mmCIF file of the N, C-alpha and C atoms, coordinates in Angstrom:
data_MODEL
# 
_entry.id   MODEL 
# 
loop_
_atom_site.group_PDB 
_atom_site.id 
_atom_site.type_symbol 
_atom_site.label_atom_id 
_atom_site.label_alt_id 
_atom_site.label_comp_id 
_atom_site.label_asym_id 
_atom_site.label_entity_id 
_atom_site.label_seq_id 
_atom_site.pdbx_PDB_ins_code 
_atom_site.Cartn_x 
_atom_site.Cartn_y 
_atom_site.Cartn_z 
_atom_site.occupancy 
_atom_site.B_iso_or_equiv 
_atom_site.pdbx_formal_charge 
_atom_site.auth_seq_id 
_atom_site.auth_comp_id 
_atom_site.auth_asym_id 
_atom_site.auth_atom_id 
_atom_site.pdbx_PDB_model_num 
ATOM 1   N N  . MET A 1 1  ? 81.238 84.607  154.494 1.00 0.00 ? 1  MET A N  1 
ATOM 2   C CA . MET A 1 1  ? 82.552 84.380  155.163 1.00 0.00 ? 1  MET A CA 1 
ATOM 3   C C  . MET A 1 1  ? 82.579 85.471  156.189 1.00 0.00 ? 1  MET A C  1 
ATOM 4   N N  . ASP A 1 2  ? 82.961 84.898  157.610 1.00 0.00 ? 2  ASP A N  1 
ATOM 5   C CA . ASP A 1 2  ? 82.972 85.521  158.619 1.00 0.00 ? 2  ASP A CA 1 
ATOM 6   C C  . ASP A 1 2  ? 84.228 86.498  158.493 1.00 0.00 ? 2  ASP A C  1 
ATOM 7   N N  . LYS A 1 3  ? 84.193 87.762  159.113 1.00 0.00 ? 3  LYS A N  1 
ATOM 8   C CA . LYS A 1 3  ? 85.368 88.484  159.092 1.00 0.00 ? 3  LYS A CA 1 
ATOM 9   C C  . LYS A 1 3  ? 85.408 89.236  160.501 1.00 0.00 ? 3  LYS A C  1 
ATOM 10  N N  . PHE A 1 4  ? 86.653 89.503  160.809 1.00 0.00 ? 4  PHE A N  1 
ATOM 11  C CA . PHE A 1 4  ? 86.950 89.992  162.057 1.00 0.00 ? 4  PHE A CA 1 
ATOM 12  C C  . PHE A 1 4  ? 87.930 91.109  161.860 1.00 0.00 ? 4  PHE A C  1 
ATOM 13  N N  . SER A 1 5  ? 87.699 92.211  162.860 1.00 0.00 ? 5  SER A N  1 
ATOM 14  C CA . SER A 1 5  ? 88.563 93.355  162.623 1.00 0.00 ? 5  SER A CA 1 
ATOM 15  C C  . SER A 1 5  ? 89.373 93.556  164.138 1.00 0.00 ? 5  SER A C  1 
ATOM 16  N N  . GLY A 1 6  ? 90.551 94.149  163.980 1.00 0.00 ? 6  GLY A N  1 
ATOM 17  C CA . GLY A 1 6  ? 91.303 94.529  165.093 1.00 0.00 ? 6  GLY A CA 1 
ATOM 18  C C  . GLY A 1 6  ? 91.831 95.870  164.783 1.00 0.00 ? 6  GLY A C  1 
ATOM 19  N N  . ILE A 1 7  ? 91.821 96.766  165.911 1.00 0.00 ? 7  ILE A N  1 
ATOM 20  C CA . ILE A 1 7  ? 92.388 98.015  165.894 1.00 0.00 ? 7  ILE A CA 1 
ATOM 21  C C  . ILE A 1 7  ? 93.354 98.393  166.804 1.00 0.00 ? 7  ILE A C  1 
ATOM 22  N N  . ASP A 1 8  ? 94.441 98.706  166.319 1.00 0.00 ? 8  ASP A N  1 
ATOM 23  C CA . ASP A 1 8  ? 95.589 99.193  167.268 1.00 0.00 ? 8  ASP A CA 1 
ATOM 24  C C  . ASP A 1 8  ? 95.518 100.724 167.550 1.00 0.00 ? 8  ASP A C  1 
ATOM 25  N N  . LEU A 1 9  ? 95.197 101.073 168.528 1.00 0.00 ? 9  LEU A N  1 
ATOM 26  C CA . LEU A 1 9  ? 94.906 102.440 168.913 1.00 0.00 ? 9  LEU A CA 1 
ATOM 27  C C  . LEU A 1 9  ? 96.020 103.163 169.286 1.00 0.00 ? 9  LEU A C  1 
ATOM 28  N N  . HIS A 1 10 ? 96.655 104.216 168.629 1.00 0.00 ? 10 HIS A N  1 
ATOM 29  C CA . HIS A 1 10 ? 97.787 105.040 169.135 1.00 0.00 ? 10 HIS A CA 1 
ATOM 30  C C  . HIS A 1 10 ? 97.163 106.379 169.334 1.00 0.00 ? 10 HIS A C  1 
ATOM 31  N N  . SER A 1 11 ? 98.146 107.336 169.620 1.00 0.00 ? 11 SER A N  1 
ATOM 32  C CA . SER A 1 11 ? 97.783 108.648 170.311 1.00 0.00 ? 11 SER A CA 1 
ATOM 33  C C  . SER A 1 11 ? 97.225 109.386 168.987 1.00 0.00 ? 11 SER A C  1 
ATOM 34  N N  . ASN A 1 12 ? 97.686 109.286 167.772 1.00 0.00 ? 12 ASN A N  1 
ATOM 35  C CA . ASN A 1 12 ? 97.273 110.040 166.732 1.00 0.00 ? 12 ASN A CA 1 
ATOM 36  C C  . ASN A 1 12 ? 96.865 109.250 165.597 1.00 0.00 ? 12 ASN A C  1 
ATOM 37  N N  . ASN A 1 13 ? 96.908 107.919 165.538 1.00 0.00 ? 13 ASN A N  1 
ATOM 38  C CA . ASN A 1 13 ? 96.427 107.150 164.411 1.00 0.00 ? 13 ASN A CA 1 
ATOM 39  C C  . ASN A 1 13 ? 96.131 105.654 165.094 1.00 0.00 ? 13 ASN A C  1 
ATOM 40  N N  . SER A 1 14 ? 95.329 104.994 164.238 1.00 0.00 ? 14 SER A N  1 
ATOM 41  C CA . SER A 1 14 ? 95.168 103.729 164.388 1.00 0.00 ? 14 SER A CA 1 
ATOM 42  C C  . SER A 1 14 ? 95.476 102.775 163.245 1.00 0.00 ? 14 SER A C  1 
ATOM 43  N N  . VAL A 1 15 ? 95.834 101.608 163.398 1.00 0.00 ? 15 VAL A N  1 
ATOM 44  C CA . VAL A 1 15 ? 96.059 100.517 162.534 1.00 0.00 ? 15 VAL A CA 1 
ATOM 45  C C  . VAL A 1 15 ? 94.860 99.729  162.660 1.00 0.00 ? 15 VAL A C  1 
ATOM 46  N N  . VAL A 1 16 ? 94.179 99.645  161.247 1.00 0.00 ? 16 VAL A N  1 
ATOM 47  C CA . VAL A 1 16 ? 92.947 98.946  161.248 1.00 0.00 ? 16 VAL A CA 1 
ATOM 48  C C  . VAL A 1 16 ? 93.096 97.694  160.385 1.00 0.00 ? 16 VAL A C  1 
ATOM 49  N N  . VAL A 1 17 ? 92.749 96.557  160.883 1.00 0.00 ? 17 VAL A N  1 
ATOM 50  C CA . VAL A 1 17 ? 93.042 95.380  159.993 1.00 0.00 ? 17 VAL A CA 1 
ATOM 51  C C  . VAL A 1 17 ? 91.497 94.481  159.985 1.00 0.00 ? 17 VAL A C  1 
ATOM 52  N N  . VAL A 1 18 ? 91.410 94.113  158.921 1.00 0.00 ? 18 VAL A N  1 
ATOM 53  C CA . VAL A 1 18 ? 90.358 93.035  158.717 1.00 0.00 ? 18 VAL A CA 1 
ATOM 54  C C  . VAL A 1 18 ? 90.617 91.819  158.139 1.00 0.00 ? 18 VAL A C  1 
ATOM 55  N N  . SER A 1 19 ? 90.324 90.609  158.768 1.00 0.00 ? 19 SER A N  1 
ATOM 56  C CA . SER A 1 19 ? 90.840 89.375  158.402 1.00 0.00 ? 19 SER A CA 1 
ATOM 57  C C  . SER A 1 19 ? 89.712 88.401  158.190 1.00 0.00 ? 19 SER A C  1 
ATOM 58  N N  . ASP A 1 20 ? 89.838 87.505  157.473 1.00 0.00 ? 20 ASP A N  1 
ATOM 59  C CA . ASP A 1 20 ? 88.746 86.330  157.423 1.00 0.00 ? 20 ASP A CA 1 
ATOM 60  C C  . ASP A 1 20 ? 88.852 85.173  158.436 1.00 0.00 ? 20 ASP A C  1 
ATOM 61  N N  . ASP A 1 21 ? 88.048 84.489  158.160 1.00 0.00 ? 21 ASP A N  1 
ATOM 62  C CA . ASP A 1 21 ? 88.155 83.268  159.362 1.00 0.00 ? 21 ASP A CA 1 
ATOM 63  C C  . ASP A 1 21 ? 89.201 82.096  159.021 1.00 0.00 ? 21 ASP A C  1 
ATOM 64  N N  . ALA A 1 22 ? 90.070 82.432  158.012 1.00 0.00 ? 22 ALA A N  1 
ATOM 65  C CA . ALA A 1 22 ? 91.198 81.592  157.652 1.00 0.00 ? 22 ALA A CA 1 
ATOM 66  C C  . ALA A 1 22 ? 92.504 82.427  157.848 1.00 0.00 ? 22 ALA A C  1 
ATOM 67  N N  . ASP A 1 23 ? 92.127 83.525  158.520 1.00 0.00 ? 23 ASP A N  1 
ATOM 68  C CA . ASP A 1 23 ? 93.294 84.378  158.958 1.00 0.00 ? 23 ASP A CA 1 
ATOM 69  C C  . ASP A 1 23 ? 93.994 85.026  157.916 1.00 0.00 ? 23 ASP A C  1 
ATOM 70  N N  . ARG A 1 24 ? 93.267 85.228  156.843 1.00 0.00 ? 24 ARG A N  1 
ATOM 71  C CA . ARG A 1 24 ? 94.048 86.029  155.662 1.00 0.00 ? 24 ARG A CA 1 
ATOM 72  C C  . ARG A 1 24 ? 93.539 87.705  155.955 1.00 0.00 ? 24 ARG A C  1 
ATOM 73  N N  . VAL A 1 25 ? 94.626 88.452  155.792 1.00 0.00 ? 25 VAL A N  1 
ATOM 74  C CA . VAL A 1 25 ? 94.353 89.834  156.070 1.00 0.00 ? 25 VAL A CA 1 
ATOM 75  C C  . VAL A 1 25 ? 93.609 90.333  154.632 1.00 0.00 ? 25 VAL A C  1 
ATOM 76  N N  . LEU A 1 26 ? 92.407 90.975  154.967 1.00 0.00 ? 26 LEU A N  1 
ATOM 77  C CA . LEU A 1 26 ? 91.726 91.667  153.685 1.00 0.00 ? 26 LEU A CA 1 
ATOM 78  C C  . LEU A 1 26 ? 91.915 93.030  153.533 1.00 0.00 ? 26 LEU A C  1 
ATOM 79  N N  . TYR A 1 27 ? 92.198 93.685  154.669 1.00 0.00 ? 27 TYR A N  1 
ATOM 80  C CA . TYR A 1 27 ? 92.438 95.049  154.562 1.00 0.00 ? 27 TYR A CA 1 
ATOM 81  C C  . TYR A 1 27 ? 93.327 95.377  155.616 1.00 0.00 ? 27 TYR A C  1 
ATOM 82  N N  . GLN A 1 28 ? 94.333 96.369  155.603 1.00 0.00 ? 28 GLN A N  1 
ATOM 83  C CA . GLN A 1 28 ? 95.120 96.955  156.521 1.00 0.00 ? 28 GLN A CA 1 
ATOM 84  C C  . GLN A 1 28 ? 95.546 98.293  156.135 1.00 0.00 ? 28 GLN A C  1 
ATOM 85  N N  . ARG A 1 29 ? 95.409 99.103  157.035 1.00 0.00 ? 29 ARG A N  1 
ATOM 86  C CA . ARG A 1 29 ? 95.665 100.681 156.876 1.00 0.00 ? 29 ARG A CA 1 
ATOM 87  C C  . ARG A 1 29 ? 95.892 101.312 158.075 1.00 0.00 ? 29 ARG A C  1 
ATOM 88  N N  . ARG A 1 30 ? 96.993 102.206 158.036 1.00 0.00 ? 30 ARG A N  1 
ATOM 89  C CA . ARG A 1 30 ? 97.179 103.243 159.127 1.00 0.00 ? 30 ARG A CA 1 
ATOM 90  C C  . ARG A 1 30 ? 96.182 104.491 158.761 1.00 0.00 ? 30 ARG A C  1 
ATOM 91  N N  . LEU A 1 31 ? 95.272 104.936 159.943 1.00 0.00 ? 31 LEU A N  1 
ATOM 92  C CA . LEU A 1 31 ? 94.474 105.719 159.566 1.00 0.00 ? 31 LEU A CA 1 
ATOM 93  C C  . LEU A 1 31 ? 94.621 107.058 160.848 1.00 0.00 ? 31 LEU A C  1 
ATOM 94  N N  . PRO A 1 32 ? 94.277 108.095 160.530 1.00 0.00 ? 32 PRO A N  1 
ATOM 95  C CA . PRO A 1 32 ? 94.176 109.054 161.619 1.00 0.00 ? 32 PRO A CA 1 
ATOM 96  C C  . PRO A 1 32 ? 93.061 108.743 162.657 1.00 0.00 ? 32 PRO A C  1 
ATOM 97  N N  . ASN A 1 33 ? 93.203 109.155 163.720 1.00 0.00 ? 33 ASN A N  1 
ATOM 98  C CA . ASN A 1 33 ? 92.181 108.948 164.897 1.00 0.00 ? 33 ASN A CA 1 
ATOM 99  C C  . ASN A 1 33 ? 90.876 109.661 164.542 1.00 0.00 ? 33 ASN A C  1 
ATOM 100 N N  . ASP A 1 34 ? 90.122 109.313 163.582 1.00 0.00 ? 34 ASP A N  1 
ATOM 101 C CA . ASP A 1 34 ? 88.980 110.038 163.149 1.00 0.00 ? 34 ASP A CA 1 
ATOM 102 C C  . ASP A 1 34 ? 87.822 108.985 162.858 1.00 0.00 ? 34 ASP A C  1 
ATOM 103 N N  . PRO A 1 35 ? 86.882 109.152 163.886 1.00 0.00 ? 35 PRO A N  1 
ATOM 104 C CA . PRO A 1 35 ? 85.912 108.209 163.774 1.00 0.00 ? 35 PRO A CA 1 
ATOM 105 C C  . PRO A 1 35 ? 85.140 107.832 162.541 1.00 0.00 ? 35 PRO A C  1 
ATOM 106 N N  . ILE A 1 36 ? 85.090 108.922 161.687 1.00 0.00 ? 36 ILE A N  1 
ATOM 107 C CA . ILE A 1 36 ? 84.219 108.846 160.427 1.00 0.00 ? 36 ILE A CA 1 
ATOM 108 C C  . ILE A 1 36 ? 85.242 108.030 159.552 1.00 0.00 ? 36 ILE A C  1 
ATOM 109 N N  . GLN A 1 37 ? 86.685 108.106 159.348 1.00 0.00 ? 37 GLN A N  1 
ATOM 110 C CA . GLN A 1 37 ? 87.359 107.443 158.525 1.00 0.00 ? 37 GLN A CA 1 
ATOM 111 C C  . GLN A 1 37 ? 87.381 106.218 158.933 1.00 0.00 ? 37 GLN A C  1 
ATOM 112 N N  . ILE A 1 38 ? 87.552 105.722 160.256 1.00 0.00 ? 38 ILE A N  1 
ATOM 113 C CA . ILE A 1 38 ? 87.707 104.512 160.553 1.00 0.00 ? 38 ILE A CA 1 
ATOM 114 C C  . ILE A 1 38 ? 86.283 103.581 160.316 1.00 0.00 ? 38 ILE A C  1 
ATOM 115 N N  . ARG A 1 39 ? 85.155 104.153 160.774 1.00 0.00 ? 39 ARG A N  1 
ATOM 116 C CA . ARG A 1 39 ? 83.683 103.548 160.117 1.00 0.00 ? 39 ARG A CA 1 
ATOM 117 C C  . ARG A 1 39 ? 83.759 103.427 158.703 1.00 0.00 ? 39 ARG A C  1 
ATOM 118 N N  . ALA A 1 40 ? 84.310 104.369 157.929 1.00 0.00 ? 40 ALA A N  1 
ATOM 119 C CA . ALA A 1 40 ? 84.314 104.236 156.603 1.00 0.00 ? 40 ALA A CA 1 
ATOM 120 C C  . ALA A 1 40 ? 85.163 102.949 155.986 1.00 0.00 ? 40 ALA A C  1 
ATOM 121 N N  . ALA A 1 41 ? 86.453 102.793 156.737 1.00 0.00 ? 41 ALA A N  1 
ATOM 122 C CA . ALA A 1 41 ? 87.167 101.833 156.357 1.00 0.00 ? 41 ALA A CA 1 
ATOM 123 C C  . ALA A 1 41 ? 86.619 100.483 156.643 1.00 0.00 ? 41 ALA A C  1 
ATOM 124 N N  . LEU A 1 42 ? 85.729 100.398 157.592 1.00 0.00 ? 42 LEU A N  1 
ATOM 125 C CA . LEU A 1 42 ? 85.124 99.094  158.030 1.00 0.00 ? 42 LEU A CA 1 
ATOM 126 C C  . LEU A 1 42 ? 83.738 98.817  157.360 1.00 0.00 ? 42 LEU A C  1 
ATOM 127 N N  . ALA A 1 43 ? 83.216 99.860  156.839 1.00 0.00 ? 43 ALA A N  1 
ATOM 128 C CA . ALA A 1 43 ? 81.840 99.747  156.065 1.00 0.00 ? 43 ALA A CA 1 
ATOM 129 C C  . ALA A 1 43 ? 81.682 98.817  155.045 1.00 0.00 ? 43 ALA A C  1 
ATOM 130 N N  . PRO A 1 44 ? 82.691 98.665  154.177 1.00 0.00 ? 44 PRO A N  1 
ATOM 131 C CA . PRO A 1 44 ? 82.539 97.532  153.003 1.00 0.00 ? 44 PRO A CA 1 
ATOM 132 C C  . PRO A 1 44 ? 82.516 96.055  153.686 1.00 0.00 ? 44 PRO A C  1 
ATOM 133 N N  . HIS A 1 45 ? 83.078 95.857  154.880 1.00 0.00 ? 45 HIS A N  1 
ATOM 134 C CA . HIS A 1 45 ? 82.974 94.605  155.528 1.00 0.00 ? 45 HIS A CA 1 
ATOM 135 C C  . HIS A 1 45 ? 81.818 94.499  156.485 1.00 0.00 ? 45 HIS A C  1 
ATOM 136 N N  . ARG A 1 46 ? 81.093 95.483  156.859 1.00 0.00 ? 46 ARG A N  1 
ATOM 137 C CA . ARG A 1 46 ? 80.120 95.534  157.878 1.00 0.00 ? 46 ARG A CA 1 
ATOM 138 C C  . ARG A 1 46 ? 79.153 94.201  157.950 1.00 0.00 ? 46 ARG A C  1 
ATOM 139 N N  . GLU A 1 47 ? 78.747 93.723  156.695 1.00 0.00 ? 47 GLU A N  1 
ATOM 140 C CA . GLU A 1 47 ? 77.652 92.696  156.826 1.00 0.00 ? 47 GLU A CA 1 
ATOM 141 C C  . GLU A 1 47 ? 78.298 91.459  157.313 1.00 0.00 ? 47 GLU A C  1 
ATOM 142 N N  . ASP A 1 48 ? 79.667 91.300  157.099 1.00 0.00 ? 48 ASP A N  1 
ATOM 143 C CA . ASP A 1 48 ? 80.279 90.049  157.485 1.00 0.00 ? 48 ASP A CA 1 
ATOM 144 C C  . ASP A 1 48 ? 81.162 90.214  158.777 1.00 0.00 ? 48 ASP A C  1 
ATOM 145 N N  . LEU A 1 49 ? 81.141 91.198  159.428 1.00 0.00 ? 49 LEU A N  1 
ATOM 146 C CA . LEU A 1 49 ? 81.957 91.283  160.620 1.00 0.00 ? 49 LEU A CA 1 
ATOM 147 C C  . LEU A 1 49 ? 81.481 90.707  161.860 1.00 0.00 ? 49 LEU A C  1 
ATOM 148 N N  . VAL A 1 50 ? 82.020 89.835  162.354 1.00 0.00 ? 50 VAL A N  1 
ATOM 149 C CA . VAL A 1 50 ? 81.756 89.221  163.499 1.00 0.00 ? 50 VAL A CA 1 
ATOM 150 C C  . VAL A 1 50 ? 82.022 89.778  164.867 1.00 0.00 ? 50 VAL A C  1 
ATOM 151 N N  . GLY A 1 51 ? 82.968 90.677  164.931 1.00 0.00 ? 51 GLY A N  1 
ATOM 152 C CA . GLY A 1 51 ? 83.529 91.366  165.902 1.00 0.00 ? 51 GLY A CA 1 
ATOM 153 C C  . GLY A 1 51 ? 84.506 92.365  165.588 1.00 0.00 ? 51 GLY A C  1 
ATOM 154 N N  . VAL A 1 52 ? 84.674 93.315  166.511 1.00 0.00 ? 52 VAL A N  1 
ATOM 155 C CA . VAL A 1 52 ? 85.858 94.191  166.297 1.00 0.00 ? 52 VAL A CA 1 
ATOM 156 C C  . VAL A 1 52 ? 86.511 94.166  167.696 1.00 0.00 ? 52 VAL A C  1 
ATOM 157 N N  . VAL A 1 53 ? 87.779 94.245  167.685 1.00 0.00 ? 53 VAL A N  1 
ATOM 158 C CA . VAL A 1 53 ? 88.583 94.243  169.069 1.00 0.00 ? 53 VAL A CA 1 
ATOM 159 C C  . VAL A 1 53 ? 89.494 95.641  168.976 1.00 0.00 ? 53 VAL A C  1 
ATOM 160 N N  . ILE A 1 54 ? 89.728 96.391  169.990 1.00 0.00 ? 54 ILE A N  1 
ATOM 161 C CA . ILE A 1 54 ? 90.472 97.328  169.963 1.00 0.00 ? 54 ILE A CA 1 
ATOM 162 C C  . ILE A 1 54 ? 91.651 97.362  171.090 1.00 0.00 ? 54 ILE A C  1 
ATOM 163 N N  . GLU A 1 55 ? 92.728 97.562  170.697 1.00 0.00 ? 55 GLU A N  1 
ATOM 164 C CA . GLU A 1 55 ? 94.040 97.453  171.743 1.00 0.00 ? 55 GLU A CA 1 
ATOM 165 C C  . GLU A 1 55 ? 94.323 98.852  171.890 1.00 0.00 ? 55 GLU A C  1 
ATOM 166 N N  . ALA A 1 56 ? 94.110 99.258  173.108 1.00 0.00 ? 56 ALA A N  1 
ATOM 167 C CA . ALA A 1 56 ? 94.313 100.632 173.665 1.00 0.00 ? 56 ALA A CA 1 
ATOM 168 C C  . ALA A 1 56 ? 94.901 100.867 174.938 1.00 0.00 ? 56 ALA A C  1 
ATOM 169 N N  . THR A 1 57 ? 95.779 101.836 175.074 1.00 0.00 ? 57 THR A N  1 
ATOM 170 C CA . THR A 1 57 ? 96.147 101.935 176.547 1.00 0.00 ? 57 THR A CA 1 
ATOM 171 C C  . THR A 1 57 ? 95.091 102.862 177.287 1.00 0.00 ? 57 THR A C  1 
ATOM 172 N N  . TYR A 1 58 ? 95.340 103.085 178.585 1.00 0.00 ? 58 TYR A N  1 
ATOM 173 C CA . TYR A 1 58 ? 94.370 103.614 179.532 1.00 0.00 ? 58 TYR A CA 1 
ATOM 174 C C  . TYR A 1 58 ? 94.114 105.080 179.247 1.00 0.00 ? 58 TYR A C  1 
ATOM 175 N N  . ASN A 1 59 ? 94.667 105.807 178.229 1.00 0.00 ? 59 ASN A N  1 
ATOM 176 C CA . ASN A 1 59 ? 94.418 107.231 178.255 1.00 0.00 ? 59 ASN A CA 1 
ATOM 177 C C  . ASN A 1 59 ? 93.991 107.526 176.833 1.00 0.00 ? 59 ASN A C  1 
ATOM 178 N N  . TRP A 1 60 ? 93.374 106.623 176.051 1.00 0.00 ? 60 TRP A N  1 
ATOM 179 C CA . TRP A 1 60 ? 92.689 107.204 174.960 1.00 0.00 ? 60 TRP A CA 1 
ATOM 180 C C  . TRP A 1 60 ? 91.365 106.936 174.922 1.00 0.00 ? 60 TRP A C  1 
ATOM 181 N N  . TYR A 1 61 ? 90.576 107.769 175.665 1.00 0.00 ? 61 TYR A N  1 
ATOM 182 C CA . TYR A 1 61 ? 89.212 107.676 176.039 1.00 0.00 ? 61 TYR A CA 1 
ATOM 183 C C  . TYR A 1 61 ? 88.407 108.126 175.015 1.00 0.00 ? 61 TYR A C  1 
ATOM 184 N N  . TRP A 1 62 ? 88.897 108.814 173.981 1.00 0.00 ? 62 TRP A N  1 
ATOM 185 C CA . TRP A 1 62 ? 88.131 109.426 172.926 1.00 0.00 ? 62 TRP A CA 1 
ATOM 186 C C  . TRP A 1 62 ? 87.128 108.426 172.186 1.00 0.00 ? 62 TRP A C  1 
ATOM 187 N N  . LEU A 1 63 ? 87.698 107.305 172.022 1.00 0.00 ? 63 LEU A N  1 
ATOM 188 C CA . LEU A 1 63 ? 87.032 106.183 171.236 1.00 0.00 ? 63 LEU A CA 1 
ATOM 189 C C  . LEU A 1 63 ? 85.727 105.699 172.045 1.00 0.00 ? 63 LEU A C  1 
# 
């Protein structure tokens, strides 16, 4: 099953969502802006992830 991830990046947290090809939400969490925690959240879906998109404003360059 193909999976897709979207991350809404804010100043101190991110909302991470993983959905399937039928647009069902499989995972949704608000996480601190810590790359280790974000990678850990995506890890169980890694084999099936087709893509990850990030919505961020111009000033969140840490990513």
